[in-house]
N, C-alpha and C positions, 0 to 999 in steps of 0.2 A: 775694257774692250781692247782687243789686240787687232791691229790692222795689218793684213797680210798682203804683200806685194811680191810678184814673181818676175824675175828678170828674164827677158826674152833675148836669147843669145843672138838671134838673127837681126833684130831691129834695135837693139840697145837695151830696152827693158820691157816695160809693160805695154801690152796692146789692148787688152780687154779688161773692163772692170766689172766684176760680178758682185751682186749683193746676195748674201745668204745668211739667214739667221742673225741679222743685224750686225754681222761682221763683214768687213770688206776684204775680198780676196782678189788678187790679180795673179793669175798663174798661167804657165805655159803647158806644163805637164806634171806628172808625179802627184803625190799625196800631200795634202795640207798637214802641217804638224799638229800634234795633239793640242788640246785646249790648255795644257799646262803652260802658264805664261813664261816667256823667256826673260823676264825682267830681272830676276834674281839669279845671277850666275856667280856672284861672289857673296861672301858673308858680311860684306861691309854695309853700313847703313848710311844713306846720304845725309850729310849735314848741310847747314845753311851756306850759301855761296854769296860772297861779295867780291866786287871787282875794283881794280885800282885805276880804271879809266883808260885802258888801252887794249888794243887787240892782242890776244895772247896766242890762242891756237894750241891745242894739245900736241906736244912733241911726238907722242906715240902714234898720232894720226898721220904724221908727215910721210911715212913710207907708202901710204895708200893714196896719196895725192899724186896725180900724174897728168901729163899733157896728152890729150886725145889726138888721134891722127887728124889729118887735114879735113877728111870728109865729116868726121864727127864734130869737129870744131865748127864747120860750116853749118851743119844741121842744128847744133845748139844755138849758135848765134842767130840763125834764121828764126828759130822758135822764140828767142828772147827779144828779137827786134820787133816781133808782133805784140809784145806785152807793153802796150802804149803807156800804162801807168807805172811800169817798172823800168823806165829807160835807163836809170842809173845802174841797174843790175846788168843791163846789156853793155853799157860803156865799161863797167868793171871787167866783164868777161873779155871784151875786146882787148883791154890792157893786159889781162892775165895771159891771153894767147899771143901777146906781142903783135897784135894787129893795130891798125890805125883807122880812125874815122875821119873822113874828109868833111869839109864845110858843107858841101851839098847833102851829104848823108845826115849830118846833124840838123840841117835845115829841114830835111824831109821828116825827121822825127818831130821837130817842133811843129810843122804843119799838120802832122797826124794828131798831135795833142790839141792843137788849135781847133781842128775840125771836130774832134770829139767833144770838147768843152763848149764849142759853139752850139752843137746839137743838144748837149746836156749841160746847161749853164750852171756854174758854181753858185752856191748860196751866199748871200750877204756881201757880195762884191761884184764889180763889173768885170767883164771878160778880160779887158786889156790889163787891168791891174793884176788880176789873177795870173795872167800869163807872163808877167814881168820876170818872175823867178825862173821860169823855164827858158825864157829868152836869154837871161844872163848865163844860165848853166850850159846852154846849147849853142848860142850864137855869138856871145861876146868872145872875141879873139883872145883876150887876156885870161879867159876862164877855160878855154878849150882843152888845155893840156893839164888841168888840175885834177881831172878824174884819174886816179891811180888805183892800182891793185895793191892794197895794204899787204905787206909781206908777213902775215901771221901764219898762213899756210902756203906751201910752195905753189900750189895751184888750187883753185876752188873746186875742181873736178876730182871725185873720189871713186876708186875702183877697189872693192874689197877682195875679189878673187883673182886678180891679175890677168883677166882676159882682155884688158885694154878697152873696156867699155864702161861708160860712166854709170855708177850706181846712185850717187848723190851729188848735188852741187851745193856748196856752202859759200855764200857770198857775204863778206864782211859788211856790216851795216852799222849806222849810228842811230841811237834811240834817245828817248827822253832822259834828261838828267844833267848833262849828257852821259849816256852809258853806251857801251859798245858790245856787239855780239855778232850773230850770224843769221842770215835768212837761208834756210835749208830747203832745197827743192828735191822732189822725187818725180819720176815719170809715171803718170797715171793716165791710162787710156790715150796714149800718144801725146800727152800734154804735160810739160813740166809744171808741177803744182807745188805750192808751198806746204811743207810739213809744219814748220814753225818759223817765226820771225820774232826775235826777242833779244834784248841785252842779256849777256851771259857768256858762257864759253863751254866748249867740250871739256869735260873734266875727268873722263875715265874711258879707257879702251881695254876690254877684256877678251881673252881667247880661252874657250873651253868647249870640248865635245864638238869639234868642227864648226863652231860658231864664233863669230866676231860680234861683240856687243859694244856699241858706242853710246856713251851717255853725255847729255848736255843739260846743264842747270841754268835756269833763268836767274838773272840778278834780281834782288829785291830792293826797291827804293823806299817804298812806304813800309814802316815797321809792322803794319798789319797785313801785309801781303803774304799770300801762301807761297811756299817754295814749290817750284815746278821742275820736275825731273823728266827729261825725254830719253827714251831708250830705243835705239835702232839695232836690231839683231839680224845679222846676215848668216844664213845657212850655207856653208861652203859646198855641201852635197847637192841640195835642191835649188840653190841660188834664189831662195825665197827670202824676202825682207819682211820682218815683223816690226811693227812700230807700236809702242805703248807709252803711256804718260801717267805720271803720278802727281797728285796734289797732296801736300802735307805741311803742317806747321813746322817752322824752323825750331820750335821748342819741343818737338816730339822726342820723348825719351828713347834713347838707344837701347835695344834689348841686350841682355847679357850674351845671348847666343841666337843666331839665325838658324832656321831649319835648313837641312841639306837640300830639301825640295819643298816648294810651296804645296799646301794641302787644300784642295778644293772643298768649299764648305757652303752651308746655307745659314743665313741669319734669321732669327726669329723677329717678329714684330717688336717695335719700340726699342730696337738696339740704338746705342749712342756711340759715336766715335769720340774718343778722348785723347788729349795730348800726352798724358802719361797715365800709367796704370794705377789710378786712384780716383775715387769718386769725390769730385769737387763741384758743388752746385751753387756757389755764391751767385747772386742775381746778375749783376752787370760788371763785366771786366774792368771798365774804366773807373769804377768806384771802389776798386780794391787795389790800392797802391802797394799793399804788402806782397802781392803776387805779380810783379811787373811783367813776367814772361807771358801772362795771360791778357794783358791790357790790349784791347783793340783786335785781338786775334780770334777769340772764341765767341760762340753764341752767348754763353754764360759759363761761369766756372772754367772747367777745362774741356767743355763739350764743343766739338767742331761741327758735328752734324747729327741730326736725328732722323730716324726712318720709322714709319708707322706700318710698313708692310713687310712681307717675307722677301728676301733677296739673296743673291749669290756673291761669292768672293773667294778669297784665298787666305789661309793662315800662313804668316811668314815667320812667326816666332811665338813660343809659349813661355809664360812666366807666371807660375802659381795659378791664380784664378783669372788670369788675364791673357789675351791673345793680341799680338800685333797682326793686323789684317790689312788686306787691300780689298776695298769694296768695289765690285764690278761697276763700270760706267752705266750699265743697264738698270742698276738699282738706284732709283731717283730719290734723293733726300727730301724729306718733308720740310726741313729747315737746315741751312748750312751756312758756314761763314768762310768757306774756301773761295778765294778769288785772287787774281793777279792782273795787274793793269796792262801787261804785254802778252796776254794769251788770247786775244781776240783774233778775228780772221777777216781779211780783205777779199771780197768776192769780185774777181776781175770782170766776170760776165755782166755784173750789174753795177760795178763801180761803187759798191757799198761796203761799209765796214760794220761788223757786228762785234760787240764786246764779249759775246759768247764764243767759246772755242769750237772750231769745226770738229776737231778730234777729241772726243770725250775722254776724261781722265779717270784713272783709279783714284779713290780717296783712301789715304793711308792713315792709320792711327790705332789706338788701343781700344778693345771692347772687352766686356766681361764675358768670361767663359760660358756662363749660363745662357747667353743669348746666341750661342753658336751650336749647330748640330751638323 
């Protein structure tokens, strides 16, 4: 599934969110791009990503980072000030814009949090104990100046087309491990919403056919975790932003050659996604130490997912009797072993976290040619 967002020149970005054929469009005018996915604009194949424990920030992204004007800074800060659960993001933006937060302002944030959790009590602890960490972060005078903007990107605000309006906000964040990465926001229906939040880093920026494609890869901590690749494609003509996401095993075999353009296709029932172009059906990966790259990753053998119905997707490469494919997010697997511990989603409106991703991914791997038409 490709999620389409259209930048509104007058108000910053997106004003209205339309639902159409299970694809999200946010547009001001003009035509939506064709269904050919924007995710493959280079012939490279994404390999596993590991991190050395610090913020990096892709150097090629730096020229697109900018300082918004005073009015847009004010609007962004006002929007993030209202995100009671993400007050650290607000404080980081304040630092990035060289602003300051007074003690009364920090106390107001603390009181907002206190009022929220008094109305919605935390589980397995009393309110005062739960609030101790917030009190230290916001009210302790020795802690007040410790919230800094890590200098991995010049600014967290990103402008792809040079019109001095913010397209994305990328806020450095810390995660389990510890690992480091970015929480990336996009404006949807007048509200800055999270596209992804995970340890990892921006790893590639491509320019082709009046498009800028920015890629981000999640870090993998558990050896059985799926690799996750995020793709943001900005069309310089239409100002439309497309977002797509891939799940794939880090042991997936790299094809000898990628197709110049993905081919839309239909999969027959009983198709299986495999890690490499060979049939391996040994029962349980953990009991087969002779194939260590399969242990803990697959359903069995080199099978990552099984489908019992007809579905759609794209061919990315051809190799003999095998195709490297991207299975559409609308094609639901009967069984699958794709997962990542940092691809869940926090829903602000309900203060709940789901370990299921909000934005559904393409599943990438090898399938037998006979199951494709």
